[in-house]
C-alpha positions, 0 to 999 in steps of 0.5 A, a space after each residue: 315799806 310804805 310809800 310816803 306819797 300815799 300815806 302822808 298827810 294830804 297824800 294820795 290816799 287821802 285825796 282819793 278817799 276824800 274827794 267826794 266830801 263837800 265843802 258844806 259837809 254833805 259829802 261822803 264818806 265821812 261828811 267832812 266840811 270846809 277846811 277839815 277836807 284835805 286841800 288835795 281832795 278839795 282841789 281834786 273834787 273841782 278838777 274831777 267835776 270839771 273833767 266829768 262834766 266835759 266828758 260824754 256819758 252813755 246818758 248825756 253828751 259832754 258839756 263845753 268847757 264854758 258850761 262846765 266852768 259855770 257848773 263848778 261856779 254854781 257849786 262854789 261854797 256848797 260842793 266846792 271850796 270857794 278859794 279853789 274855785 277862785 283859783 280855777 277861775 284865775 287860770 281858766 284861760 290857760 286851761 282852755 288853751 291847754 285843752 285846745 293845744 295852744 
């Protein structure tokens, strides 16, 4: 029996599959653009980039929350849906407090 949360429109499978699509159509795997990218994938793309930016890698140190937010802002309208970025900016203080355990 299929799990509806995985297979439904904008379900987990679509979020995972399409979270590397870019708002301007330059992403992958299908070059979807704008609102043709499922909303969950547009949200996940912003969250994934924010998280990855703050995490250290073998070739670089993680960035601060503020620097990571700036990275996301620079890509608003190209990589990311500007509506999703605006929503992130509205709650950035809440996220920062949560990250700091406040």
